Every structure is written in structure tokens, then in C-alpha cells.
C-alpha positions as CSV (number, residue, x, y, z in Angstrom):
1,M,-48.1,5.4,-35.2
2,N,-44.3,5.0,-35.0
3,K,-43.3,7.7,-32.4
4,A,-42.6,7.0,-28.7
5,V,-41.3,9.2,-25.9
6,L,-39.4,7.6,-23.0
7,L,-38.8,9.4,-19.7
8,A,-35.4,8.4,-18.4
9,A,-34.2,11.6,-16.6
10,G,-34.6,10.6,-13.0
11,R,-32.0,9.3,-10.6
12,G,-34.3,7.0,-8.7
13,T,-33.3,7.9,-5.1
14,R,-35.2,4.8,-3.8
15,M,-32.5,2.7,-5.5
16,R,-30.0,4.2,-3.1
17,D,-26.3,3.6,-4.1
18,L,-27.4,1.5,-7.2
19,T,-28.0,4.8,-9.1
20,E,-24.8,6.6,-8.0
21,T,-23.2,6.1,-11.4
22,L,-26.3,4.9,-13.4
23,P,-29.7,6.5,-14.2
24,K,-32.4,4.1,-12.9
25,P,-33.6,3.0,-16.4
26,M,-30.1,1.6,-17.0
27,L,-30.2,-0.8,-14.1
28,E,-30.1,-4.4,-15.4
29,V,-32.9,-7.0,-15.4
30,H,-31.7,-10.4,-16.8
31,A,-28.4,-8.8,-17.9
32,K,-30.1,-6.0,-20.0
33,P,-30.9,-2.4,-19.0
34,V,-34.6,-1.9,-18.2
35,L,-34.7,0.7,-20.9
36,Q,-33.4,-1.8,-23.5
37,H,-36.3,-4.2,-22.6
38,I,-38.7,-1.3,-23.2
39,I,-37.1,-0.2,-26.4
40,E,-37.0,-3.7,-27.9
41,G,-40.7,-4.1,-27.0
42,L,-41.5,-0.8,-28.7
43,R,-39.6,-1.9,-31.8
44,A,-41.5,-5.2,-32.0
45,N,-44.7,-3.1,-32.2
46,G,-43.5,-0.8,-35.0
47,L,-42.5,2.1,-32.7
48,T,-39.1,2.9,-34.3
49,N,-38.8,6.7,-33.9
50,L,-38.0,7.4,-30.3
51,L,-37.2,10.4,-28.1
52,V,-35.5,9.6,-24.8
53,V,-35.6,12.4,-22.2
54,V,-32.4,12.1,-20.2
55,G,-31.1,13.9,-17.1
56,W,-29.1,12.2,-14.3
57,R,-26.0,10.5,-15.9
58,A,-27.4,11.3,-19.3
59,E,-24.1,10.2,-21.0
60,V,-24.6,6.6,-19.9
61,V,-27.9,6.4,-21.8
62,K,-26.5,8.2,-24.9
63,E,-23.3,6.1,-25.0
64,F,-25.3,2.8,-24.7
65,F,-28.0,3.5,-27.3
66,G,-26.4,6.1,-29.5
67,D,-28.6,7.1,-32.5
68,G,-30.5,3.8,-32.2
69,S,-29.2,2.4,-35.4
70,K,-27.6,-0.7,-33.8
71,F,-31.1,-1.5,-32.4
72,G,-32.8,-0.9,-35.7
73,L,-34.3,2.4,-34.6
74,Q,-33.9,6.1,-34.7
75,I,-33.3,7.7,-31.3
76,D,-33.2,11.4,-30.4
77,Y,-32.5,12.9,-27.0
78,E,-33.8,15.9,-24.9
79,T,-32.3,16.8,-21.6
80,Q,-34.3,17.7,-18.5
81,T,-32.2,20.2,-16.6
82,V,-34.6,21.0,-13.8
83,Q,-36.5,18.3,-12.0
84,D,-39.9,20.1,-11.9
85,G,-42.4,17.4,-12.7
86,T,-43.6,15.0,-15.3
87,G,-45.6,17.6,-17.1
88,R,-42.6,19.8,-17.8
89,V,-40.6,16.7,-19.0
90,V,-43.3,15.8,-21.5
91,A,-43.4,19.4,-22.8
92,L,-39.8,18.8,-24.0
93,A,-41.2,16.4,-26.6
94,R,-43.3,19.0,-28.3
95,E,-41.0,19.6,-31.3
96,F,-40.3,15.9,-31.8
97,V,-44.0,15.0,-31.8
98,G,-45.1,17.6,-34.3
99,N,-48.6,16.8,-35.4
100,D,-48.3,13.0,-34.8
101,P,-49.8,10.8,-32.2
102,F,-47.2,9.2,-29.8
103,L,-46.8,6.6,-27.1
104,L,-45.3,7.7,-23.8
105,S,-43.7,5.4,-21.2
106,Y,-41.7,5.9,-18.0
107,G,-38.3,4.4,-18.3
108,D,-38.8,2.1,-15.3
109,I,-42.1,0.4,-16.2
110,L,-41.8,-3.1,-17.7
111,I,-44.9,-4.5,-19.4
112,A,-45.6,-7.5,-21.8
113,P,-44.6,-6.1,-25.2
114,Q,-47.9,-6.7,-26.9
115,N,-49.4,-4.0,-24.7
116,Y,-47.6,-1.3,-26.7
117,G,-49.5,-2.2,-29.8
118,R,-52.8,-2.5,-27.9
119,I,-52.3,1.0,-26.4
120,C,-51.6,2.5,-29.8
121,A,-54.7,0.8,-31.3
122,A,-56.9,2.1,-28.5
123,L,-56.1,5.7,-29.5
124,T,-58.4,5.3,-32.5
125,G,-61.4,7.6,-31.7
126,A,-59.8,8.9,-28.5
127,E,-57.7,11.9,-27.6
128,A,-55.6,9.9,-25.2
129,V,-55.1,6.4,-23.7
130,I,-54.2,5.7,-20.1
131,S,-53.1,2.1,-19.2
132,V,-54.3,0.7,-15.9
133,K,-53.8,-2.2,-13.6
134,R,-56.3,-3.6,-11.1
135,S,-55.1,-2.9,-7.6
136,D,-56.4,-3.1,-4.0
137,D,-54.1,-0.3,-3.0
138,V,-53.8,2.7,-5.2
139,S,-52.3,5.0,-2.5
140,Q,-48.8,4.7,-4.0
141,G,-49.7,6.1,-7.4
142,G,-52.7,7.4,-9.4
143,A,-56.3,6.2,-8.8
144,V,-58.1,6.1,-12.1
145,F,-61.9,6.5,-12.2
146,V,-63.8,5.3,-15.2
147,N,-67.3,5.2,-16.6
148,E,-69.2,2.2,-18.1
149,K,-67.3,2.6,-21.4
150,F,-64.0,2.4,-19.5
151,E,-63.3,6.1,-20.3
152,L,-61.5,8.2,-17.7
153,T,-63.7,10.4,-15.6
154,D,-61.1,11.4,-13.0
155,L,-57.5,10.8,-12.0
156,R,-56.2,11.4,-8.5
157,E,-52.6,11.1,-7.4
158,K,-51.9,9.1,-4.2
159,P,-55.4,9.4,-2.6
160,K,-55.2,9.7,1.2
161,P,-57.4,7.7,3.6
162,G,-60.9,9.0,3.4
163,E,-60.6,10.4,-0.1
164,P,-62.4,8.8,-3.1
165,T,-60.6,5.7,-4.3
166,S,-60.7,3.3,-7.2
167,S,-59.7,-0.3,-8.0
168,W,-57.8,0.9,-11.0
169,Y,-54.1,2.0,-10.7
170,N,-52.4,4.2,-13.3
171,A,-49.9,1.9,-15.0
172,G,-47.7,4.6,-16.4
173,V,-47.8,4.0,-20.2
174,Y,-49.9,6.3,-22.4
175,A,-50.8,7.3,-25.9
176,F,-51.6,10.8,-26.9
177,R,-52.5,13.1,-29.7
178,P,-50.6,16.5,-29.8
179,G,-53.6,18.2,-28.1
180,I,-52.2,17.1,-24.7
181,F,-49.5,19.8,-25.0
182,D,-52.1,22.6,-24.8
183,H,-53.2,21.2,-21.4
184,I,-49.5,20.8,-20.3
185,A,-48.9,24.4,-21.2
186,R,-51.7,25.5,-18.8
187,L,-50.5,23.4,-15.8
188,K,-50.1,25.0,-12.4
189,P,-47.8,23.5,-9.8
190,S,-49.3,20.7,-7.7
191,P,-49.2,20.7,-3.8
192,R,-45.7,19.2,-4.0
193,G,-44.6,22.0,-6.2
194,E,-44.3,20.1,-9.5
195,Y,-46.1,20.2,-12.9
196,E,-47.8,16.9,-13.1
197,L,-48.6,15.1,-16.3
198,T,-51.6,13.5,-14.6
199,D,-53.2,16.9,-14.0
200,A,-53.0,17.6,-17.7
201,I,-54.6,14.2,-18.5
202,R,-57.3,14.9,-15.9
203,N,-58.0,18.3,-17.4
204,L,-58.1,16.8,-20.9
205,A,-60.9,14.4,-19.7
206,L,-62.7,17.1,-17.8
207,S,-62.7,19.4,-20.9
208,G,-64.9,16.7,-22.6
209,E,-62.2,14.9,-24.6
210,K,-62.3,11.1,-24.6
211,V,-59.5,9.5,-22.6
212,Q,-59.7,5.8,-23.0
213,A,-58.6,3.5,-20.2
214,L,-57.0,0.1,-21.1
215,E,-56.2,-2.7,-18.8
216,I,-52.6,-4.0,-19.1
217,A,-52.5,-7.7,-20.1
218,G,-49.9,-10.0,-18.6
219,D,-46.9,-8.8,-16.6
220,W,-46.5,-5.2,-15.3
221,V,-43.6,-4.2,-13.0
222,D,-42.6,-0.8,-11.7
223,V,-38.9,-1.2,-11.0
224,R,-39.0,1.2,-8.2
225,D,-36.7,-0.1,-5.5
226,P,-33.8,-2.6,-4.9
227,E,-36.1,-5.3,-3.6
228,I,-38.2,-5.4,-6.8
229,L,-35.0,-5.3,-8.9
230,A,-33.6,-8.3,-6.9
231,Q,-36.8,-10.2,-7.2
232,L,-36.8,-9.7,-11.0
233,N,-33.3,-11.0,-11.3
234,R,-33.8,-14.1,-9.2
């Protein structure tokens, strides 16, 4: 597998004025954009053919990374014009992916680089891979339910008090075969009016396809607010 799709279209409103002129994935951690850390980690694991989905301040990303050649990669771009959910964003990668498997990451998730190779390897014999972290509080993201083979049985976004919960949190890095696009095409808007990638993954599992869960090894950070950014840079 050498293809990866990176979602870097959002402004990241929780970053407040830090993203006035920059998209969130271009904020720096240790004097390097978050997106550069991700891209270098992908390259180290043989993922050298990338599609970056841009939106807010797209020109900043394009000017910095160009066609990828100075990073030893090939980078293509797609633009998300309407912010209508992660499902619709991933649909923009359909042509780029073709018939090939691919890794998918949000542009603000930092993980230890060896995990990219582990996620790709876990796709053998599965239709998709979802990375997870153990967490006491999954209310801020996706609760991942698994069976004894650590295969996904259900996925629930931000479970409310009293709803079923899990000790596994969706870590936001995936690997897919192109079959995911059929489930994305059939998505209906979620209660918040968006087309959610997680609904497509849930439907994939409920249709009987194998979705393998994989625990992230080592560091995992969602660079979601100024406090976390400041902590990383200390």
C-alpha cells in the first residue's frame, strides 16, 4: 500500500485566532506544521502517494508542500467547498484511490510513526481498519465496540450519559479498501446535519464485512485546542 488521504480542510474553530490565517493542520509543533509530522511519518512507512483534502486557507498548505517532491513524495489536492461532514470529504478521494487500498488520517492527529505501517498491515484479510485508544471517557469522540477478535461490532459518536459506552475511543486513523465508497454514497445526514464517515464504517461492519480494530502504540495526540498545542510545544 502506498496511498494515503489526509483531511486538512477544517479551520479548527476551537483554536480561536490561531487559525485566522492558517488551517489547523499547519499550526506548528516543535517548529514544524502538524501536517508535516504526519507526512514524514507516512513517508517513513512507504506511503508516498498522498491526497490532501484542503479547504480553509488551502493556499497555505499548497504553497508549503507543493507537489511533494521536496519531501520525496507525490502530493495531489482536492478542495472541500462545503463543510458537510467527514463522509462527503472522503468521497472526494474516490478518483485518487481507484481500486487501491489506502490509509486515511485527520490532519490534526499525531501518532508514533510506526503505527502507520501497523494499520496498513492489519488490512490484510479485512475490509477496513479502525485505530483505537483506551479511554475512560469516550464522550468527546467515537465509542468503538469490539468482539473477542477485536473486530468492530458498533461505533457510536459522542455517546450521551445512559447510552451504551466502551473503553475504546476512535483514534482517527484508518485503512480502507475501495468498498467504503459504496457505503459513503448511501449516507444520510446525521442528527447534526452532516454526512459522517463513522456512519459509513458502522454500516460496513453491520453489513457483515470485517472491520479490524487496532490499538495505537505509543503516543497519540489530537491537537484540538490551544492548550494541547501549548503543552506539546513546552
